[in-house]
Backbone as JSON Lines, residues from 0, in Angstrom:
{"i":0,"aa":"M","n":[19.58,-6.92,-3.3],"ca":[19.55,-6.42,-1.89],"c":[18.8,-5.14,-1.72]}
{"i":1,"aa":"I","n":[17.72,-5.08,-0.94],"ca":[17.11,-3.71,-0.51],"c":[18.16,-2.83,0.34]}
{"i":2,"aa":"E","n":[18.31,-1.56,-0.13],"ca":[18.91,-0.74,0.58],"c":[18.08,0.32,1.04]}
{"i":3,"aa":"P","n":[18.42,1.25,2.02],"ca":[17.65,2.13,2.56],"c":[17.3,3.24,1.31]}
{"i":4,"aa":"R","n":[18.03,3.57,0.27],"ca":[18.02,4.46,-0.63],"c":[16.86,3.95,-1.67]}
{"i":5,"aa":"H","n":[16.56,2.73,-1.58],"ca":[15.7,2.45,-2.45],"c":[14.1,2.39,-1.99]}
{"i":6,"aa":"I","n":[14.09,2.7,-0.89],"ca":[12.67,2.69,0.13],"c":[11.89,3.75,-0.58]}
{"i":7,"aa":"R","n":[12.37,5.1,-0.62],"ca":[11.47,6.25,-1.12],"c":[11.05,5.96,-2.5]}
{"i":8,"aa":"P","n":[12.01,5.81,-3.28],"ca":[11.19,5.73,-4.75],"c":[10.33,4.51,-5.04]}
{"i":9,"aa":"A","n":[10.61,3.43,-4.18],"ca":[9.94,2.05,-4.19],"c":[8.28,2.36,-3.88]}
{"i":10,"aa":"I","n":[8.32,2.9,-2.77],"ca":[7.04,3.28,-1.98],"c":[6.27,4.33,-2.95]}
{"i":11,"aa":"D","n":[6.99,5.51,-3.38],"ca":[6.22,6.45,-4.29],"c":[5.79,5.5,-5.62]}
{"i":12,"aa":"S","n":[6.66,5.01,-6.07],"ca":[5.98,4.28,-7.36],"c":[4.93,3.29,-6.96]}
{"i":13,"aa":"L","n":[4.95,2.35,-5.89],"ca":[3.98,1.56,-5.69],"c":[2.83,2.54,-5.45]}
{"i":14,"aa":"V","n":[2.79,3.52,-4.5],"ca":[1.63,4.34,-4.31],"c":[0.85,4.74,-5.67]}
{"i":15,"aa":"K","n":[1.61,5.41,-6.6],"ca":[1.11,5.79,-7.57],"c":[0.41,4.61,-8.4]}
{"i":16,"aa":"K","n":[0.95,3.27,-8.63],"ca":[0.49,2.2,-9.01],"c":[-0.91,1.89,-8.39]}
{"i":17,"aa":"L","n":[-1.14,1.96,-7.36],"ca":[-2.03,1.34,-6.42],"c":[-3.25,2.5,-6.55]}
{"i":18,"aa":"E","n":[-2.98,3.61,-6.56],"ca":[-3.83,4.78,-6.9],"c":[-4.35,4.48,-8.01]}
{"i":19,"aa":"S","n":[-3.52,4.33,-9.08],"ca":[-4.45,4.05,-10.47],"c":[-5.32,2.71,-10.36]}
{"i":20,"aa":"N","n":[-4.75,1.72,-9.72],"ca":[-5.82,0.56,-9.82],"c":[-6.83,0.98,-9.0]}
{"i":21,"aa":"L","n":[-6.88,1.69,-7.96],"ca":[-8.03,1.99,-7.19],"c":[-8.7,2.85,-7.69]}
{"i":22,"aa":"E","n":[-8.46,3.79,-8.48],"ca":[-9.27,4.66,-9.3],"c":[-10.08,3.72,-10.47]}
{"i":23,"aa":"E","n":[-9.33,3.1,-10.94],"ca":[-10.08,2.2,-12.11],"c":[-11.0,1.26,-11.49]}
{"i":24,"aa":"L","n":[-10.72,0.83,-10.3],"ca":[-11.66,-0.01,-9.76],"c":[-12.92,0.64,-9.32]}
{"i":25,"aa":"E","n":[-12.87,2.0,-8.82],"ca":[-13.82,2.76,-8.66],"c":[-14.7,3.4,-9.93]}
{"i":26,"aa":"R","n":[-13.69,3.29,-10.78],"ca":[-14.67,3.71,-12.03],"c":[-15.45,2.59,-12.76]}
{"i":27,"aa":"T","n":[-14.99,1.33,-12.7],"ca":[-15.78,0.43,-13.01],"c":[-16.34,-0.36,-11.79]}
{"i":28,"aa":"L","n":[-16.77,0.27,-10.89],"ca":[-17.29,-0.46,-9.7],"c":[-18.86,-1.22,-10.3]}
{"i":29,"aa":"E","n":[-18.65,-2.74,-9.77],"ca":[-19.74,-3.63,-9.81],"c":[-19.68,-4.39,-8.55]}
{"i":30,"aa":"P","n":[-20.93,-4.22,-7.76],"ca":[-21.0,-4.95,-6.57],"c":[-20.84,-6.46,-6.63]}
{"i":31,"aa":"S","n":[-19.87,-7.26,-6.93],"ca":[-19.8,-8.64,-7.11],"c":[-18.46,-8.91,-6.43]}
{"i":32,"aa":"W","n":[-18.44,-10.29,-6.11],"ca":[-16.9,-10.65,-5.36],"c":[-15.85,-10.39,-6.37]}
{"i":33,"aa":"P","n":[-16.0,-11.25,-7.7],"ca":[-14.85,-10.97,-8.5],"c":[-14.67,-9.6,-9.32]}
{"i":34,"aa":"K","n":[-15.47,-8.78,-9.41],"ca":[-15.37,-7.24,-9.9],"c":[-15.01,-6.3,-8.91]}
{"i":35,"aa":"L","n":[-15.48,-6.72,-7.65],"ca":[-14.98,-5.56,-6.6],"c":[-13.86,-6.15,-5.6]}
{"i":36,"aa":"V","n":[-14.39,-7.28,-4.81],"ca":[-13.59,-7.61,-3.65],"c":[-12.16,-8.18,-4.3]}
{"i":37,"aa":"E","n":[-12.15,-9.11,-5.04],"ca":[-10.88,-9.61,-5.46],"c":[-9.8,-8.79,-6.0]}
{"i":38,"aa":"P","n":[-10.48,-7.79,-6.95],"ca":[-9.45,-6.84,-7.22],"c":[-8.8,-5.72,-5.98]}
{"i":39,"aa":"F","n":[-9.89,-5.39,-5.29],"ca":[-9.39,-4.64,-3.94],"c":[-8.31,-5.32,-3.1]}
{"i":40,"aa":"E","n":[-8.72,-6.74,-3.04],"ca":[-7.5,-7.59,-2.12],"c":[-6.21,-7.51,-2.86]}
{"i":41,"aa":"K","n":[-6.15,-7.64,-4.04],"ca":[-5.14,-7.52,-4.87],"c":[-4.17,-6.07,-4.41]}
{"i":42,"aa":"I","n":[-4.91,-5.03,-4.48],"ca":[-4.45,-3.89,-4.3],"c":[-3.72,-3.99,-2.91]}
{"i":43,"aa":"Q","n":[-4.77,-4.17,-1.91],"ca":[-4.26,-4.11,-0.62],"c":[-3.07,-5.26,-0.32]}
{"i":44,"aa":"D","n":[-2.94,-6.28,-0.84],"ca":[-1.94,-7.36,-0.8],"c":[-0.7,-6.76,-1.18]}
{"i":45,"aa":"R","n":[-0.44,-6.06,-2.14],"ca":[0.34,-5.35,-2.89],"c":[1.09,-4.49,-1.79]}
{"i":46,"aa":"W","n":[0.37,-3.86,-1.14],"ca":[0.64,-2.77,-0.12],"c":[1.31,-3.62,1.16]}
{"i":47,"aa":"T","n":[0.52,-4.6,1.25],"ca":[0.83,-5.26,2.62],"c":[2.42,-6.0,2.43]}
{"i":48,"aa":"V","n":[2.57,-6.66,1.44],"ca":[3.7,-7.17,0.96],"c":[4.89,-6.26,1.21]}
{"i":49,"aa":"V","n":[4.79,-5.22,0.51],"ca":[5.96,-4.28,0.36],"c":[6.19,-3.76,1.78]}
{"i":50,"aa":"W","n":[5.14,-3.3,2.4],"ca":[5.5,-2.87,3.59],"c":[5.82,-3.94,4.67]}
{"i":51,"aa":"G","n":[5.41,-4.97,4.81],"ca":[5.91,-6.23,5.36],"c":[7.51,-6.3,5.25]}
{"i":52,"aa":"M","n":[7.78,-6.31,3.98],"ca":[9.21,-6.34,3.5],"c":[10.13,-5.46,4.38]}
{"i":53,"aa":"I","n":[9.39,-3.97,4.3],"ca":[10.3,-2.9,4.87],"c":[10.53,-3.2,6.59]}
{"i":54,"aa":"D","n":[9.32,-3.77,7.01],"ca":[9.36,-4.06,8.28],"c":[10.43,-4.97,8.65]}
{"i":55,"aa":"F","n":[10.32,-6.23,7.85],"ca":[11.31,-7.38,8.25],"c":[12.58,-6.86,8.17]}
{"i":56,"aa":"L","n":[12.98,-6.02,7.2],"ca":[14.33,-5.35,6.97],"c":[14.68,-4.69,8.24]}
{"i":57,"aa":"E","n":[13.75,-3.95,8.63],"ca":[14.09,-3.12,9.78],"c":[14.64,-4.02,10.99]}
{"i":58,"aa":"T","n":[13.81,-5.03,11.06],"ca":[14.04,-5.96,12.22],"c":[15.48,-6.83,12.07]}
{"i":59,"aa":"V","n":[15.6,-7.21,10.96],"ca":[17.06,-7.89,10.72],"c":[18.3,-7.1,10.29]}
{"i":60,"aa":"R","n":[17.94,-5.9,10.12],"ca":[19.29,-5.18,9.57],"c":[18.77,-3.58,10.05]}
{"i":61,"aa":"D","n":[18.64,-3.32,11.06],"ca":[18.3,-1.96,11.43],"c":[19.62,-1.24,11.51]}
{"i":62,"aa":"T","n":[19.55,0.01,10.84],"ca":[20.45,0.84,10.6],"c":[19.96,2.16,10.82]}
{"i":63,"aa":"T","n":[20.82,3.41,11.13],"ca":[20.46,4.7,11.11],"c":[19.95,5.2,9.84]}
{"i":64,"aa":"E","n":[20.56,4.77,8.92],"ca":[20.04,5.09,7.27],"c":[18.5,4.43,6.96]}
{"i":65,"aa":"L","n":[18.33,3.06,7.62],"ca":[17.25,2.58,7.27],"c":[16.16,3.27,8.13]}
{"i":66,"aa":"R","n":[16.32,3.54,9.4],"ca":[15.41,4.25,10.04],"c":[14.82,5.39,9.45]}
{"i":67,"aa":"A","n":[15.91,6.39,9.07],"ca":[15.69,7.54,8.28],"c":[14.67,7.44,7.1]}
{"i":68,"aa":"A","n":[15.1,6.48,6.35],"ca":[14.44,5.94,5.21],"c":[13.01,5.73,5.49]}
{"i":69,"aa":"I","n":[12.8,4.87,6.56],"ca":[11.4,4.51,6.8],"c":[10.67,5.75,7.51]}
{"i":70,"aa":"E","n":[11.35,6.39,8.45],"ca":[10.75,7.7,8.82],"c":[10.13,8.45,7.45]}
{"i":71,"aa":"E","n":[10.93,8.66,6.75],"ca":[10.53,9.76,5.4],"c":[9.05,9.05,4.92]}
{"i":72,"aa":"V","n":[8.89,7.79,4.99],"ca":[7.96,7.26,4.15],"c":[6.53,6.95,5.1]}
{"i":73,"aa":"Q","n":[6.86,7.16,6.59],"ca":[5.94,6.91,7.27],"c":[4.42,7.59,7.14]}
{"i":74,"aa":"V","n":[4.62,8.69,6.84],"ca":[3.21,9.73,6.59],"c":[2.8,9.07,5.44]}
{"i":75,"aa":"T","n":[3.34,8.76,4.24],"ca":[2.95,7.94,3.21],"c":[2.26,6.53,3.28]}
{"i":76,"aa":"S","n":[2.84,5.99,4.56],"ca":[2.25,4.62,4.6],"c":[0.96,4.76,5.6]}
{"i":77,"aa":"F","n":[1.15,5.6,6.32],"ca":[-0.14,5.95,7.32],"c":[-1.28,6.32,6.22]}
{"i":78,"aa":"A","n":[-0.98,7.65,5.58],"ca":[-2.09,7.9,4.79],"c":[-2.57,6.75,3.71]}
{"i":79,"aa":"W","n":[-1.59,6.08,3.16],"ca":[-2.29,5.07,2.01],"c":[-3.13,3.76,3.08]}
{"i":80,"aa":"S","n":[-2.7,3.33,3.89],"ca":[-3.24,2.56,4.79],"c":[-4.63,3.19,5.38]}
{"i":81,"aa":"E","n":[-4.72,4.49,5.57],"ca":[-6.08,4.97,5.86],"c":[-7.0,5.09,4.7]}
{"i":82,"aa":"I","n":[-6.41,5.29,3.43],"ca":[-7.21,5.24,2.11],"c":[-7.92,3.85,1.83]}
{"i":83,"aa":"L","n":[-7.08,2.93,2.22],"ca":[-7.55,1.41,1.95],"c":[-8.31,1.0,3.0]}
{"i":84,"aa":"E","n":[-8.34,1.55,4.05],"ca":[-9.49,1.31,5.27],"c":[-10.65,1.92,4.77]}
{"i":85,"aa":"M","n":[-10.55,3.16,4.55],"ca":[-11.95,3.93,4.2],"c":[-12.7,3.43,2.7]}
{"i":86,"aa":"T","n":[-11.76,3.18,1.94],"ca":[-12.18,2.62,0.84],"c":[-13.01,1.28,1.06]}
{"i":87,"aa":"L","n":[-12.32,0.34,2.06],"ca":[-12.93,-0.84,2.39],"c":[-14.43,-0.76,3.12]}
{"i":88,"aa":"G","n":[-14.49,0.3,4.01],"ca":[-15.56,0.74,4.71],"c":[-16.54,1.12,3.65]}
{"i":89,"aa":"D","n":[-16.18,2.18,2.87],"ca":[-17.12,2.61,1.71],"c":[-18.05,1.42,1.1]}
{"i":90,"aa":"E","n":[-17.17,0.41,0.71],"ca":[-17.55,-0.46,-0.21],"c":[-18.42,-1.39,0.57]}
{"i":91,"aa":"K","n":[-18.2,-1.78,1.93],"ca":[-18.91,-2.61,2.66],"c":[-20.33,-2.01,2.75]}
{"i":92,"aa":"G","n":[-20.22,-0.44,3.03],"ca":[-21.45,0.39,3.22],"c":[-22.41,0.17,2.02]}
{"i":93,"aa":"R","n":[-21.83,-0.12,0.76],"ca":[-22.63,-0.19,-0.54],"c":[-23.42,-1.31,-0.79]}
{"i":94,"aa":"S","n":[-22.59,-2.58,-0.29],"ca":[-23.24,-3.9,-0.46],"c":[-24.44,-4.2,0.3]}
């Protein structure tokens, strides 16, 4: 069961992993669907699934502790979402 105390460490760990994946993708950039778009979509999907679980948890089991945990990672969430959008925009501009 996901508890509020799990959110910050999970988001921090996920962001580190996804940043590493994104850096690797940028290092080996090839303008093709299987080499660029598919790996990028996997990065984006991992973020969407995890953040979606947090949103769902807030909907079904809203508590003061959960709201505090979510508030604590809001800046990270916003920043990571912006990075994904900017990266996607950059890649669209290159193709």
